[in-house]
N, C-alpha and C positions, 0 to 999 in steps of 0.2 A: 627570746625572753620568756621566762616562766611565770614570774609574779609581775603583775601589772604595776607599774609605777605611775600613779595618776598625775596628771598635770595640775598646776596651780589653779585655784578658783578663777573663774572669769573675772576680769577687771570690769569696771563700769563702762569703759570705752568699748570693750569687747561685747558686753551685754547689749549695748545700744545698737551694735551692728548685727549681732546674732538674732535679736528679737526686736525688729523694727516696729516703730510706733503705729504704723498703719495696719499691723496685724495683731490679732488677739489670740493667744494660745487657748485652745479649747479642749484638747485631749492629748494625753501623753501615754504611750505604751512602752514599757521597758522590758526587754529581754535580757536576762542576766545569766551569765555562766556561773556555775557554782564556784566556790572558793577552792583553795588548795586541798588536796586529798592525798591519800596513799595510792600506790599503783593498784590497778584493778586486779592484778594477780602478782604473786611474788616472782621476781626474776633476778638473775645474776647473783644468786646467793654465793656462788663460787668466788665472787669478788670481795666477800665479807659483808655485803648488805644484808642485814637481818630480815627475816620474813615478817617479823612482828614489830610494829612501830609504836612507841609510847607517847603519841601526840594527840590523844583523844580523851581529854579530861572529862568530857561529857559522860563518858562511861561510868564515872564515879557517882553520878547523880541523875540517873535516868528515871523517868516517871511514866507510869501507865495508868489508864483509866480502868477502874474495876467497879463491879456492881456490888452494892451492899445489901440490897433487898431483892426478894424474888419477884416483886411486882414492878420492877424497873422504876421505882419512885425515888431511889436515892443512889447517887453515884459518888465515888470517892477516887482518890489517887493513891497509887502504890509507888513509893520511891524505892529504888533499888540500885545496887552496884553490879556492873557486868564484869565478869572475867571470862576470857576465852580458854577453852580446853582444846588440846590437840593430842597427838600420839607421842608417847615416850619412845625411847630406843627399843624397849621390849614390847612395843605396840600397846602398852597400857595407857591409861589416861594421865595427862599431865597438864598443868596450867601453863598456857603460853606466856612467855616472858620477853621483855624488850632487851636491847643491847646491854643494859646495865642491870639486868635481873628484875626489871619492873614487872609487876603482876597486874597492876591497875592502869587505867588510861590506855590500854592496848587497843589499837584500831583494827577494824575489819578491813579487808581489801576494798579499795575504792571509797573509803569513808572520809567524810569531811573532817579535817583536822582542826586543832585549836587555831592554827594560823588561818585556815580557811574561814573559820567563824569570825576572826578579827577583820579580815579583808572584806567580807560581805557586810558585816556591820558598818565598817567604814564607808562602803559604797552607799548604803542607805543614808548615812550622815551627809555624804557629798550631795546626794540627790535632794535631801532636805534643804541643804544650804542653797542650792540653785532654785528649786521650785517653790520653796516656802520663804526662805529668808531674802533671797535676791529678787525673785520675780513676783512674789506674792500670789502665785498661781493657786497654791493649796493653802488652807488655813493653818495657823500655828497650833491650834487646839482642836481636836475632833471628839465628838461624842458618839459617833458611829462610823463604821467603815463602808457604809452603803455607796459612797462615791468612788470606792477603790475596788478594782477587780484584781484578785490574786489567784494565780494558778501555778502549779508545779508538776513536773513529770513524776512518775511513780518511783524514781530513783531517790533514795533517802537524802543524798547529798544535795540534790536540787531543791527539795522541800525545805531542808534545814537552812540552806543558803537564802532562800526566799524569806524564811522566818527571821533570819538575822538581818537581812536588808530592810524588811518592814520595821523591825525594832529600831533600826537606825533612823529610818524615815519618820516614824512616829514612836518615839520612846515612851515609856509609861508616863513621864512628866508632861507629854503632849496629848494625853488622852484623859478624858474626864473619869471621875470615879466610877460612874455607871456604864462605862464603855463596854458594849457586848462583845463576845468573841467574834473576830473577823472570820469571814467565810473564805476558805481556800479550795479552789476547784482542782480536782484531779481526775484522771481517766485510768481505765484499766490498761495494761500494756498493749493489748491487742488493738485498742482504739486510739493509742497515743499518736498525735501528730505534732507535738511540741518538740520532737527531735526527729531526724530522718530514721524512720522505723523499719529497718530491713528485716528485723525479726517478725514483724507483724504484717509485712507487705511483700509477698512473694516476688512480684514483678520487680520491685525496687531492689530486692536482694540480687536478682539476676543482673540488673543494670550495674549495680555497684561492684559486683564481682567482675563483670566484663571490663569496666573502666580500671579497676585495680590490676587486672591481668595485663591490660594494655600498658599501664604504667610500668609494671614489672618488665615486660618485654622491651620497653624503651630504655630503662635505666640500669638493669642488672649488669650489663657488660660495659658500662661506661667508666671513664676515668674517675668520675665522682664516687662511684660505688667501690672502685678499687681503693680509693683513698680511705673510705670508711672501713673496708676490710683490713687494710694495713693498720689502722688505729685500734680496731675493736675485735678482730677475729679471735685473738687469744683468749677473750672472755666469752666467746660464743660456745654453745654446746658442741663438743667435738672439734672446736676451733674452725667451724665452718665459715664460709664467706658470708658477709652481710649482704642481704638482698631485700628487695621490696617484699618478697614472699618467703623469706627465710624463717627459721624457727629459733627465737621469736621473730615476728615480722618487724620490718623497719619501724612501723608505727608503734609496735610494742616496745621497741627500744626507746623510742621517743617518749612514750608514756612513763617508763621508769626513770629516764633521764630527767624529764621535767618535774616529776614528783620528788625525786631526791634533791634536785637543785633548789627546791622551794623550802626545804626543811634542814634540820640540824646536822652537825658533823658526824653523828653516830650512824646516819643512814645515807652516806654519800658513796657514789661509785668512784672507781679510779679516775684520775685526772684526765685520762685520754678521752673519756666520754664528754667532757666539757670543752674540748677543743673547739674554738670558735668556728673554724672552717667546717669541721664535721657537723656541728650543730646547724650551720646554715644549709648544708647539703641535705641533711635529714629533714629540715623544715620545708625546704623547697619541694622535695619529692613527695613528702606526706601531703602537703597542700594539693599537689596535682592529683595524687591518688584518690583523695577523699572528695575533692570539690570540683575537679575539672568537668565532671558530667553536668553540673548545673550551668556551666558556660555554653555547652554545646547542644543540649537536648531538652526540648520542651517537656518530654515525657519524664525525664529525670527530675526536672524542677517540679512538675506536677506531683509526682509520687513522694519526693523528698521533703519539699517545703510548701507545696501548693495548698494543702489543707490549712496549715498554720497561717500563711499569708492571706488566704481567703477569710479566716477568722479576724485577722488584724484589720483588713479592709472593711469587713462587715461591721466591726465595732465603730469604725470611723463614720460609715454611712449611717449607722444607727444613732450616732451622736448628732449628725446633721438632722436626721428625721425626728429625733426625740420619740422613738417608738419603743424603747426598752431593749433594742437590739445592740446597744452599746456594751452589754454585759450586765446591766442592772438586774435583769431577770435571773441570770445564772447565779449571782451572788445572793439572791433572796432579798434584794433591797426594795421589794414592793409589798404592799399590804392588800392587794386586790384592786387598787386603783392605779391605773397606768401612770408610771413615772413618779409615784409618791413613795419615797423610802421611809424607813423607820425614823430617820432623823430629819425628814423633810426634803431629802435630796431628790432631784428630778433626773439625774443622769450620772453616768460614770465620767470622772475627770482624769483618773490616774489608774494605770494598770501595771502590774509587775508579774512577770512569769519567770520562775526558776527553771533553767534549762541547761544546755551543754554547749561545748565548743563547736560541735557539729551543727547545732542549731544556728549559732551566730554566723559562722562562715557560710553555711548553706543559704541562709536568708540573704546575706549580702551578695553572694555570688549569683543567686537567682535574680537579683535586681541589677546585675552587672556592675556592682559597686565594691568588689573585693580585689580588684586588679592590683598586684604588687604587694598585697598584705601578707603578713606571716600568720602562723597558726595562732588563734586567739588565746592570749594568756589567761590564767586563772582570774576569775572575778571581772572579766570583760563584760561590757554591756552595750546594747543597742537601744537608742531612744528614738522611737517613731513619734514625731510630734505633728499634730494637726492644728492648723491655724485658720482663723476666719478674718477676712478683711473687714476693717471698720468702715462705717459709713462716713460721709463728709463731715458729720457732726462729731466724729470720734467715737460714737457708740456702735456696738455690734448691730449688724443689720438684722431685721426681724425675719425669722424663719417661717415658712408656710408649710403645711402638710404636703407630703408627697402622695399623689394619687397612684393607686395600684393598677397595674396593667398585666395582661398575660399575653405572651408571644409564643407562637409555636416554634419548636426547635427542630433542627435537622436531625435525622435519625442515624447519621453516620456514626461509626465507632467513636470518632473523636468528639463529636458533639454530645454523645451519650455520656462522656466523662467530664464535661465542662458545663458551667453556667447554671448551677442549681439555685433554688431559693431556699431560704432557711425554714425548716419545719419546727414548729413549736407545739408543745403539748396542748391538748384541748383545754380551754379555760384559762390559758396564759393571758396575762395582761398585755403582752407585747403584740404589736401588729406586724404582719409579714413584711410590708414595705419593700424596698428595693435592695436591701443589704446584700443579698447573695445573688442578685440577678446580674448577668453580664451587661456591660455598658451598651453593647450592640442591641439589646432587647428593650432598652428604655425609650420612652417617648421623649420628644424634645422638651416637654414641660418637666419631666423627671430629670433630664440632664441639666436643665436650668437650675434645679435645686442644688446641684453640686458646684455651681459657680461661686467664685470668691472664697473658696476653701483651698488650702495649700498644705502639702505634706513635706516634711524634711526628715532626713535620717542622720543621726549622729552616732558614731561608733567610738567608744572610749573618748568622748568629747571632741572627736574629729568630725567635721562635716563631710558627708559622703555624697558623691554625684551619681544619680541614676541617669545613664546615657540617653534614654528615651525622652527625658525631660528637657534636654538641651534645645530641642526644636522650638521655633517660634510659636507662641501661643500655648506652650506646654508648661510654662513656668511663670513665676512672679517677675514682672518687668525689672530687669537689672540684676537678677540673681537666679541662675539656672538650678541651684540646689533646692529651691522651693518649687517642687512639682505642683502643678494644679491637681486637685483631688481627682478630677476627671481623668487626667493623664495617668496618674498613679494607679487608679482603679483599672484603667484599660490595660496597663502593663501586667498587673496582678491577675486580671481576668484570664489572660492568655494561658496561665498555668494553674488556675484554681479548679480542682476536680469537682464534678457534679456529685459523684459517688466514689469516694476514695477507696472503700473496700472493694467495690466492683472493679475499679481501675487496677487494684493490686492483684487481681486474679485474671486480668485480661492480657491479651497479646503475649502469652507465655512462649509461643513459638516464633514470635517476631524477632527480627534482628535487634541487638542491643543498641547499636549506633544508628543515628539518623542518616538518611541518604546524603544529606548535606548539613553543615553546621546551622544550628538555630540559635543565634546569639541571644544572650540574656539581657534584660533591661529595656526591651522595646515593646511597643504595642503590636 
């Protein structure tokens, strides 16, 4: 499946089961894959697929910020139209054109298309219907975004998808006239952990290559791969056989296949590519190549998604502690007084992060919750929901401050990579708290602060099961999909790095595969 077909809105009966009255929703964190896009590089032009696609009408009306005075006192916007230039047959310059001679609305490789904008806008609208209209969790009208944490990877399609989803969640009609610009957090590519960053993490690149090679050795000579070659080899360069590590790679074939399937007839591959059996084989092998490492190796989980999951868990603990570690500091929602935002907000309630397919599948597999799933379609999303148990009166229980402690850590190579505390700039309003401390280093009093909180994962509106939460005492009574916050943090702690950059340059001479499988989703 290329384009996600969302399910119908939850009925009232479903809502009553999904959101039991004894629990109060306190924090929602959304990870959303970008919408439909063009292939990341042109492939299979020999089949008639044009290298330039005319599906990016945003290129007709781009806007840039420009400086109008030398003293930086006045800024303006420059609106412009983009056209792409390429090489002509004589090697001179020529404007790139689409399949029908279009010069405008031509997409860059890997760019979010008009359809991708539509589906991510629709995702925001669906989230609004659930969390605003049905649950009343978020207000209908906002005057500031201080209670909302927004983040995106440096890849433009992720940022643009986030912006579209936010616009669907809070359209202009749901913002006051004096609504200030929302803050969107980004990182440089070298520091990015919102996707599995093999380009910025040398050790993770080693591990991912090793698991990819193992997949190639396992599948290249199988009947499944022979079937793919029978169907597709005539379109491959030099009519070579299809393989995990062919040129293009099997995952590259899938990239073009999925992108073409999501768009119009002018950019379609031959019908052999869309053969149902072929697509099922490609999906099965690609999922194993890219994500099996998370199932088997703690180190793979740590380097691929551990930093991100540490951040997600940290925001949940920050929400419990009310220290500003829930993301309030990062979005600039404080005026020097802890927990007081520009609009009076005291904590983050909703977070959205624009990311990628490898983020979503990596996160779920690291939690042991991706078994049997296919490659995430465009505009897929994960909702990480944190709940608080209501008191006998039906009101939320009163939180008390968490006392800080310090515990010495083992100096083995493994402990040097796990269990950090969050470091904030001097003068920050946030308190250190326990957000990034491993559960094993907490006092009993600190662990008690995590009681009566629960975490649930929904993936494309489907409830997911974390296996380590099935044990007695690790979940809400009667429903194993509601992990206790303590159990969830304990599972995530196992692969949260203390220093991700140090871990990325460590163990470069060590074997890629663990001595024995280290199953995901357990403490």
